[in-house]
C-alpha positions in Angstrom: 8.3 120.9 136.1 9.4 117.7 134.4 8.2 114.1 134.9 10.5 111.2 135.5 9.3 107.6 135.2 10.7 105.5 138.0 12.3 102.2 136.9 13.5 101.1 140.4 10.7 98.4 140.7 11.7 96.7 137.5 15.3 96.8 138.4 14.8 95.4 141.8 12.4 92.7 140.7 14.9 91.3 138.3 17.6 90.8 141.0 18.1 87.8 143.3 17.2 90.0 146.3 13.6 90.1 145.0 13.2 86.9 142.9 10.0 87.9 141.0 10.8 85.5 138.1 11.0 82.4 140.2 8.3 79.8 139.6 5.6 79.0 142.2 6.7 76.0 144.4 10.0 77.5 145.4 11.0 78.5 148.9 10.2 82.2 148.5 6.8 83.7 148.8 6.4 87.4 147.9 3.3 89.5 148.8 3.0 92.9 147.1 0.9 95.6 148.8 -0.3 98.7 146.9 -2.4 101.5 148.3 -5.2 102.7 146.2 -4.7 105.9 144.3 -6.7 109.1 144.4 -10.5 108.8 144.6 -13.5 110.7 143.4 -15.2 111.8 146.6 -18.3 113.0 144.8 -19.5 109.5 144.2 -21.0 107.3 146.9 -18.6 104.4 146.3 -15.5 106.5 146.3 -14.1 105.0 143.1 -10.7 106.0 141.7 -10.7 109.4 140.0 -9.4 109.9 136.5 -6.0 110.5 137.9 -6.3 107.5 140.2 -7.1 105.3 137.2 -4.0 106.6 135.4 -1.9 105.7 138.5 -3.5 102.2 138.5 -2.4 101.8 134.9 1.1 103.1 135.7 1.4 100.6 138.5 0.3 97.7 136.2 3.1 98.7 133.8 5.6 98.8 136.6 4.9 95.2 137.7 4.2 93.9 134.2 7.0 91.3 134.5 5.9 89.8 137.8 4.2 86.4 137.5 1.4 87.0 140.0 -0.5 83.9 141.2 -3.1 85.6 143.3 -4.8 89.0 143.4 -6.7 90.3 146.5 -8.1 93.6 147.7 -10.1 94.9 150.5 -13.9 95.2 150.1 -13.7 98.8 148.8 -14.2 99.7 145.2 -11.1 101.9 145.2 -8.8 99.1 146.3 -10.3 96.7 143.8 -9.9 99.1 141.0 -6.3 99.7 141.8 -5.3 96.1 141.2 -7.8 95.3 138.4 -5.5 96.2 135.5 -2.9 93.8 136.9 -5.5 91.0 137.3 -7.0 91.5 133.9 -3.7 91.3 132.2 -3.2 87.9 133.8 -6.8 86.7 133.6 -6.8 86.4 137.4 -9.8 87.1 139.6 -9.7 89.8 142.3 -10.7 88.3 145.5 -12.2 91.0 147.8 -12.1 90.3 151.5 -14.6 90.6 153.1 -16.8 90.2 150.0 -19.0 93.2 149.3 -22.7 92.4 150.1 -21.9 89.9 152.8 -22.9 90.5 156.4 -20.7 91.3 159.3 -22.8 91.0 162.4 -25.8 93.1 161.3 -24.0 95.2 158.8 -23.9 94.6 155.0 -20.3 95.1 153.7 -20.1 98.1 151.4 -17.8 101.0 150.5 -19.0 102.8 153.6 -17.9 99.9 155.8 -14.7 100.7 157.7 -11.6 99.5 155.8 -10.4 98.0 159.1 -12.8 95.1 158.7 -10.6 93.8 155.9 -7.6 93.2 158.2 -8.5 89.8 159.7 -9.8 88.1 156.5 -6.9 89.3 154.4 -4.3 88.2 156.9 -6.0 84.8 157.1 -6.0 84.4 153.3 -2.4 85.5 152.9 -1.2 83.2 155.6 -2.7 80.3 153.7 -0.9 81.0 150.4 1.1 78.1 149.1 4.9 78.5 149.1 6.2 80.2 146.1 3.2 82.4 145.6 3.4 85.9 144.2 0.3 87.7 145.6 -0.8 91.3 145.0 -3.1 93.0 147.5 -4.9 96.3 147.0 -5.1 98.0 150.4 -6.3 101.2 152.2 -4.4 103.6 154.3 -6.2 102.4 157.4 -5.4 98.7 157.0 -2.0 98.4 155.2 0.2 98.4 158.3 -2.1 96.3 160.4 -2.2 93.6 157.7 1.6 93.6 157.4 1.8 93.3 161.2 -0.6 90.4 161.1 1.9 88.7 158.8 4.8 89.1 161.1 6.1 92.6 160.6 6.9 94.2 164.0 5.7 97.7 165.1 8.4 100.3 165.7 8.9 101.4 169.3 10.7 104.3 171.0 13.6 102.0 171.7 13.6 100.6 168.1 12.0 103.2 165.9 10.8 102.3 162.5 13.4 103.9 160.2 13.8 103.5 156.5 15.3 100.2 155.5 14.2 98.3 158.6 11.4 95.7 158.4 8.8 97.3 160.6 5.6 99.4 160.5 5.4 102.8 162.3 1.9 102.2 163.6 -1.3 100.1 163.0 -3.7 102.7 161.8 -3.6 105.6 159.2 -2.3 107.9 161.9 1.1 107.5 160.4 0.2 107.0 156.8 2.0 108.9 154.1 -0.1 111.4 152.1 1.5 109.9 148.9 -0.5 107.6 146.6 2.4 105.9 144.9 3.6 103.5 147.6 4.4 99.8 147.1 5.5 97.4 149.7 6.9 93.9 149.3 7.0 91.3 152.0 9.4 88.5 151.2 9.0 85.2 153.1 11.6 82.5 153.1 11.1 79.1 154.8 14.3 79.5 156.8 13.7 83.0 158.0 11.9 83.8 161.3 10.1 86.9 159.8 9.6 88.5 156.4 11.8 91.1 154.8 10.0 94.3 153.9 10.9 96.6 151.0 9.1 99.9 150.4 9.2 101.4 146.9 7.6 104.0 144.7 6.1 103.5 141.3 5.0 105.5 138.3 5.8 109.2 137.4 7.1 111.6 140.0 7.5 115.3 139.6 10.8 117.1 140.2 11.7 120.8 139.9 
């Protein structure tokens, strides 16, 4: 087996199609979603495993040229750890929504709280971003598509299936989530467009025969 480092993200982010180098205040807002990497299931907080932390570092290198203005994650430790290397490199805080330790009804938010509870607060925060923002969001398999849908991405149907290259999500739960841990999605919002454009990418090292 040999390992190949993917450079597609850097190439795309340097083009006019994905204007990552534009300054905040322009007419384009881009939100980057990254699913957390592999976790250590032997620990109660399900943190990233050693391999997962390596993936987080690889992701940080892949987006090193993006001028992020905001960093968010769900309330889970694994989602926060996935985006921490990016946030630390830019001295940005990671805003976890909902915040761990806060109460939802009678439940205290923790790593054992369903990742679905992050959908509404993250959608609300991302909708409120100022134009020109470059936001990064650490997500879980069970909330990724639902958050994108909340931001205007339609769900595929039998009549209009969600195929590669189309701005859509295949479902709203983890029932259709990929088993891969190297996915990155970009939602590109323009003032004059009725809905965002979605781009799905891979980052880091992939194995080939």
